C-alpha positions, 0 to 999 in steps of 0.5 A, spaced: 450 370 066 457 372 064 459 371 071 456 364 072 459 362 065 465 364 067 465 361 074 463 354 071 469 354 066 474 356 072 472 351 076 473 345 072 480 348 070 481 349 077 479 342 078 483 339 072 489 343 076 488 339 082 487 333 079 494 334 075 497 336 082 494 329 085 496 325 079 503 328 079 503 326 086 501 319 085 506 319 079 512 321 084 509 316 089 510 311 084 517 313 082 519 313 090 516 306 090 519 303 084 526 306 087 525 303 094 523 296 091 529 297 086 534 298 093 531 293 096 532 288 091 539 291 091 540 290 098 538 282 097 543 281 092 548 284 096 546 280 102 546 274 098 553 276 095 556 276 102 553 270 104 557 267 098 563 270 100 563 268 107 562 261 105 568 261 099 573 266 102 575 261 108 576 256 103 580 260 098 584 263 104 586 256 106 588 254 099 592 260 099 595 259 106 597 252 104 600 254 097 604 259 101 607 255 106 609 249 101 612 255 097 616 257 103 618 250 105 625 249 105 628 244 100 632 238 103 636 233 100 632 226 099 632 222 104 636 216 104 631 210 106 637 205 109 638 210 114 631 211 116 627 207 121 622 203 117 616 201 121 612 195 120 608 197 114 603 191 115 596 195 117 590 191 119 585 189 113 579 188 117 577 195 120 581 200 116 578 204 111 582 206 105 582 213 106 584 212 113 590 208 110 592 213 105 592 218 111 596 214 115 601 212 110 602 220 108 603 221 115 608 216 116 612 219 110 611 226 113 614 224 119 620 220 116 621 226 112 621 231 118 625 226 122 630 226 117 630 234 116 631 235 123 639 235 123 639 240 118 634 245 121 638 244 128 644 246 124 641 252 121 638 254 128 645 254 131 648 258 125 643 263 126 644 263 133 652 264 132 650 270 127 646 273 133 651 272 138 656 275 133 652 281 132 651 282 140 658 282 141 659 288 136 656 293 141 652 296 136 646 301 138 640 297 137 633 299 137 630 297 144 624 294 140 629 289 137 633 287 144 631 281 148 627 282 154 631 279 160 626 277 166 
């Protein structure tokens, strides 16, 4: 009887251990599932951030480029309006949209300013070419990467 009682007591202990082991496995699986869900959530958040950046970054780059170009724009003296050709400023009233009219006026102003600045730009280009020719006539050793390629 003693052996039967021992067998009866040992078997439930083994069963408890096997249940504890299976419970531990279940807990490990639950932890893994939670980790997987958390990782999937993080991936979705990253994907959303990427989509947001893809929509925002081109605008930011455009703004940065326009401000940089505006900063690099040379300061020319004010244009004497008496020397500038004034086109007929009458605009069609029936088919013109105000926004388009404003764009047209802005375009005309920019064109006039560009035309007025052309002589100054030409002068600067000629001065630069003279400096380059002077450097070329000094017979200095210039790295081949900076030399003109003759065809």
